[in-house]
N, C-alpha and C positions, 0 to 999 in steps of 0.2 A: 504494500500500500504506500502511495506517495504521501508526502507531507507538504503543508503550506509553509512559506517563509514570509514572515511579517515585514512589511515595508510601510512607508507613510509619506503623505504630502505634508512635510513638517512646516511648510510655510503657513499652514493653518494654526501653528503654535506661535510663531514669531516671524517678523520680517527679517531679522538678522540671521544670516546663514549660519554663523558660528553658534548662535543661540539655538537654532534648529537642531544641529547635529549634537550639541551638548545635551539637549533634552532627549533626543533619541537614545543616546548612550545611557542616560539615566533611566529611561523606560525599558531598557533591555531590547531595543530594536536596532538591528545591525544594518538595515538598508533604508534608503531614501529614494522616493520618486521626486526628482528635482523639477521644480516649476518656478517658484519665486525665490530670488536671491537678493537679499539686501534691498528689497523693494522694487527690483527689476525682474521682468520675465526672463527666463533662461535664454530665450531666443535673441535677446538684445545685449547679452554680455559681451564685453570686449575680450580680446585674447588674454590680457592681463587678469581680468576678473575670472575667467575660466580657470586659469592656472591657480589662482587663489582658492577657488572652490575645490580643486583637486588636492591642494595642500591641506585645506581644512578637513576634508574627508579623511585623508590619510592620517592626520594627527589624532583624530578621534576613533579611528578604526571602523568608520562607516563606509559602506559601499553603495554605489548607485544601482538600483534595480532597473530603473527606467528614466527616461526624460519625459516629463508631462508637458509636452509641447502644445502650442496652439495651431499646429499645422492642420489645414483643412477646415479651420473654424473661420471661414471667410466666404463671402458670396462669390459665385462663379464668374461674375462680371467685374470683380475687383482687379487690381493690378497683379495678375497671376504670376508674371515673370518675377516681380519683386517678392512675391510670396514664396516662389520656388528658391529664390536666392536665400531667403531666410531659412527655408527648410534645409538647404545644403549646409548652412552654418550649424544648424541644430544637429545634423547627422555627424558633422565633424566633432562637435562637442560631446556627443554620445560616445563616439569612438575614443576620444581622449580620456573620458571619465570612466570608461569600461562598462558603460550601460548597454546591455544587449538589446533592449527594447526602446522604441520611441512611440509614445501615444499620439495618435492622429485622429482627425475627424473626417467626415465625408461631405463637407461643403454645404453652404446655404444656397437657396435659389436666388437668382436676381429678383429685384422688386417686381411685383406683379405676376410672378410665375410660381408654380408649384414645384417642389423639389423632385417629385416623382416624374415630372416632365423633362427632367434634366439628366436622365440616367446616362446617356452617352457622354455628356460633358464630364460627369462625375467619374466615370470609368477612365476617360482619357487623362484626367488630372491625376487620379490615383496611380495609373500606369506610369506616368512620368515620375511620380514620387517614389514608387517602388524601384524603378530602374536606378534612380539616383541613390536610394538607400543601399542597394546592392554594392555600389562602389565603396561604401564605408563599412559594409559587413554588419549592418544593423537591421533589426526586424521591426517592421511597422505593425502596430496593433491598433485597430480601429475601436474607438469607444462609442457605444450607443448613447445618443443624446437627442434631446428634442430639436426638431426642425432641420437637422442635417439629414442627408439621404438615408443613412443607417440609423433611423430612430426606433424602429421596431424590429423584432427578431427575424421576421421574414426578409427584410431588406439587408440586415447584417449577414444572414446566411447567403443571400444572393451575391453580395460582394465577396465573401470568403470563397464561395464556389467558383465565381468568375475568375478569380486570380489563382485558383488551384493550390491554395495553401500558402501562397506568398504573403497574403495579408491575413494577419491573425486578429482575434477579437480580444479586447479588454472588456470583460463582462462586468457591467455596473448594474447590479440588481436593484439598487435604489432608483436609478434613472428609469428602469423599466416600470417600476411601481408608479412613478410620477407620470408616466405615459399611459397608465391604466392597463399595463401588461402584466399578466400573472408570471412571476419570475421563475418558478420551477419549470413551467412549460417552456419558457424562453431558454433556460439552461439546457433542457433536454434537446431542444432544436439546435443549439449552438455548441454543445459540448465538444464535438470534434475539432472545433476551431478556436477554442479558448486558450490563450497564452497565459493570461493572469487575470486577477480580479481587482476591481475597485470596491472598497467596502464603505458603503453608504446605506443607511436604512431610511425608510420613508413610509408614510401612510398614504393610501389612495386619496385621502382627503386633501393632500398637498403638502403636509408638514414633513420636514426632514427631522428625524429623531435619532437618538443614540443607537449604535449597533445592537441588534437583538430586541429592540423595543418597538419595531415597526412591522411591516408586512412584506419585507423583502426576502424572508426565508434564508437569511445568511448562513446559519449553522447547517441547515438541511442541504443547501447547495454545495457548501464547501465539503461536507461529509461525502456527498455523492461524487464530487470531483476527486477527492482523495482516493476513492475506490476505483475511479475510472482512469485517471491520468497515469502515464507510464513514468513520469518523473516529477520531482518536487516542483512546486510552482509558487510564484509570489502572490501575495494579497496586499494591496496598498490601501491603508486607511485614508479615506477622503471624506471625513464625517460631515463637513459643512454645517456644523451645529450653530453657527452664528450666521445670520442672513448676510450674504454678500451682495454687492451692487449687481443688479440685474437678475437676481434669482427669481423674483416674482415674475419677471418677463419670461424667464426661461421656462418655468412650469406653466405659464399662462394664466395664473391666478394668484391672488394674495392669500395669505394664511396667517394664522396666529399659532406660532410654534409652542407646543405645551412644555417644552424644555427650555429653561432659562439659565444663562451663565453670566457671571460678572465680567468675564473677559475671555479672549481666545484661548489663553493657556488653560483655564479651568475647563473649557469646552473640550479641548483636545485631550486633556488628561482623563476626563470622564469617558471619552470615546475609546481610549485605549483600554480602560478598566472594563467597560461594558462589553467590548468585543471579546476580551479574554473570558469574561464570565459567560458569555453566550456560546462560546465554542469549546469550553472545557467541561 
């Protein structure tokens, strides 16, 4: 039986990268999915800043499980060439930091269009990204999220099958709940394609809640994947327990979260504890 390896989006704990990795060390988490570094997105870091990230990771004995990039989180009629230039930089960063995986999305539709009408454009853009990723030896992992092409499990499976295994899935069970999708059924549809998981729990009513306190079936899905997978796999905590800018727009409705925290650090610490309670 395989085992999961805990990682986290530690920028939900603090903006300071050193504070992030210091906290992970204290929580007993040996891996990080890198997204926010000292208030900047990982895709915008300078060469000097990337080297500093590498040195900080090494000094605390923390390794990068993945790069939580914004690649593909842009409309198809945006400046795609500039977006691909950013993607190339992210892939180089992943290679330097030893991150095997890069999280990506499957694009938004241009204004006035539906994303399902843009399938050919999505496939063309993802093909270019996959070819580029091959040059750096990194694996692209698509995250299911609202309004991108791969928002529901049927579309995620369509993408994975089209690329014959080159594009993997980051399975976010919380995001599926927010889309009104039953997460166990989604997992069963996508289990062949899952590279790793994002751990977020949610209620169908729209609230994001601590791991194990919602309807995302985290423990059940991870137990199933431990029995199914042939190798150990990462799970990245992305609890989102404090409302971030744009979240209500993302889920398409406002909500009153029943869980309250005084600050981001308390929210993140509770997510770690609740995840461990839910899965042991």
